[in-house]
C-alpha positions as CSV (number, residue, x, y, z in Angstrom):
1,X,78.5,105.9,122.3
2,X,75.8,103.6,120.9
3,X,76.8,102.9,117.3
4,X,73.2,103.3,116.2
5,X,73.3,106.9,117.3
6,X,76.6,107.7,115.6
7,X,75.9,110.7,113.4
8,X,77.0,110.9,109.7
9,X,78.9,108.1,108.2
10,X,77.9,104.5,109.2
11,X,79.5,101.2,108.5
12,X,78.5,97.5,108.6
13,X,80.9,94.6,108.2
14,X,79.7,91.3,106.8
15,X,82.0,88.2,107.3
16,X,81.3,85.1,105.3
17,X,83.1,81.8,105.9
18,X,83.1,79.3,103.1
19,X,84.5,75.8,102.9
20,X,86.9,74.8,100.1
21,X,83.9,73.8,97.9
22,X,82.4,77.3,98.2
23,X,79.5,76.3,100.5
24,X,78.6,79.0,103.1
25,X,79.6,77.9,106.6
26,X,78.7,81.0,108.5
27,X,77.7,84.7,108.0
28,X,78.1,87.4,110.6
29,X,77.2,91.1,110.5
30,X,78.5,93.8,112.8
31,X,78.0,97.5,113.0
32,X,81.2,99.4,113.4
33,X,82.4,102.9,114.2
34,X,84.4,105.3,112.0
35,X,87.6,106.4,113.7
36,X,88.6,110.0,114.2
37,X,91.4,109.4,111.7
38,X,88.8,108.1,109.2
39,X,86.5,111.1,109.7
40,X,89.5,113.5,109.4
41,X,90.6,111.8,106.1
42,X,87.1,112.4,104.7
43,X,87.1,116.0,105.8
44,X,90.6,116.7,104.5
45,X,89.8,115.1,101.1
46,X,86.6,117.1,100.8
47,X,88.4,120.4,101.7
48,X,91.4,119.8,99.5
49,X,93.7,119.6,102.5
50,X,95.2,116.2,101.5
51,X,97.9,116.3,98.9
52,X,97.2,112.7,97.6
53,X,94.3,110.5,97.1
54,X,94.0,107.0,98.6
55,X,96.2,104.5,96.7
56,X,94.9,101.3,98.4
57,X,92.0,100.0,100.4
58,X,92.5,96.9,102.5
59,X,90.7,95.0,105.1
60,X,92.8,94.1,108.1
61,X,91.9,91.6,110.8
62,X,93.2,90.6,114.2
63,X,92.7,88.9,117.5
64,X,92.4,92.0,119.8
65,X,89.6,92.0,122.3
66,X,89.5,95.7,123.4
67,X,86.3,97.4,122.4
68,X,86.4,99.7,119.3
69,X,87.2,103.3,120.1
70,X,87.1,106.4,117.9
71,X,90.7,107.1,118.9
72,X,92.0,103.8,117.5
73,X,94.8,104.2,115.0
74,X,95.4,100.5,114.4
75,X,94.1,97.1,115.3
76,X,95.0,95.9,118.8
77,X,96.5,92.6,117.7
78,X,96.6,92.5,113.9
79,X,97.6,89.3,112.0
80,X,99.9,89.6,109.0
81,X,97.2,88.7,106.4
82,X,95.8,91.8,104.7
83,X,93.1,91.6,102.0
84,X,93.2,94.4,99.5
85,X,90.2,95.6,97.4
86,X,91.5,96.9,94.1
87,X,88.2,98.4,93.0
88,X,85.9,99.6,95.9
89,X,82.4,100.2,94.7
90,X,80.2,103.3,95.1
91,X,76.4,103.2,94.5
92,X,73.3,105.2,95.3
93,X,70.9,102.9,97.3
94,X,67.3,103.5,98.2
95,X,66.1,102.0,101.5
96,X,62.4,102.7,101.9
97,X,62.0,106.5,102.0
98,X,65.8,107.1,102.4
99,X,68.5,107.3,99.8
100,X,72.1,106.8,100.8
101,X,75.4,106.8,99.0
102,X,77.1,103.5,99.8
103,X,80.7,102.6,99.4
104,X,81.6,98.9,99.6
105,X,85.0,97.5,100.3
106,X,85.3,93.7,99.8
107,X,88.2,91.4,100.1
108,X,88.9,87.7,100.6
109,X,91.4,86.1,102.9
110,X,92.5,82.6,101.6
111,X,92.5,79.7,103.9
112,X,95.4,79.7,106.3
113,X,98.0,76.9,106.3
114,X,97.0,73.4,107.4
115,X,96.7,73.0,111.2
116,X,96.0,76.7,111.7
117,X,92.9,78.1,113.4
118,X,92.7,81.9,113.9
119,X,90.0,83.2,116.4
120,X,89.6,86.6,114.7
121,X,87.9,89.2,116.9
122,X,88.5,92.6,115.2
123,X,88.7,94.1,111.8
124,X,89.0,97.5,110.1
125,X,89.5,99.2,106.7
126,X,93.1,100.4,106.3
127,X,93.4,103.2,103.7
128,X,96.9,104.1,102.3
129,X,97.4,107.7,101.2
130,X,100.9,108.3,100.0
131,X,103.0,106.4,102.6
132,X,100.5,107.0,105.4
133,X,98.3,104.1,106.6
134,X,95.0,105.2,108.1
135,X,92.6,103.0,110.1
136,X,89.3,104.3,108.7
137,X,87.0,102.2,110.9
138,X,87.2,99.4,113.5
139,X,84.9,96.8,114.9
140,X,85.5,94.2,117.7
141,X,83.3,91.1,117.7
142,X,82.9,87.7,119.3
143,X,85.5,85.2,117.9
144,X,85.0,84.0,114.3
145,X,87.3,81.0,113.8
146,X,89.1,81.0,110.4
147,X,90.4,77.5,109.9
148,X,92.7,75.9,107.3
149,X,89.7,74.7,105.3
150,X,87.9,78.0,105.2
151,X,88.0,81.1,103.0
152,X,86.9,84.3,104.6
153,X,85.3,87.1,102.7
154,X,84.8,90.4,104.4
155,X,82.5,93.1,102.9
156,X,82.2,96.5,104.4
157,X,79.3,98.8,103.5
158,X,79.9,102.5,104.4
159,X,76.8,104.6,104.1
160,X,76.7,108.4,103.9
């Protein structure tokens, strides 16, 4: 399915790499898909079928190269670094003649240890509800090299 034709909820990931002084080294934007698990979570919360609300929102990254699929329940090759957003934002945004509700999850991964280069190729939002971890969305993209002198900020806009 072409992601531009995905009905309902849409997401866009922005990755920014900055050097240790804070200067922008690279910015990348990728459209992503919402997983079946993510859509189910939204429906269950809306219908009162979930007994608990999300307790944590995190951005997970990995080195998997398989294309994103709505059936994905986890990243294909996750790294151990997880960046949590303790206060996701919700805003009403006007874009021309359209108004959308936009949720934003943002998190920063610190620079990895010296001598490390990670060619990251996938990312997703992992929502924790009780003890259950749900991969809300996933995107696979060309390699973005996270090196020892770079801080990576990931910001996900989810539009309804």
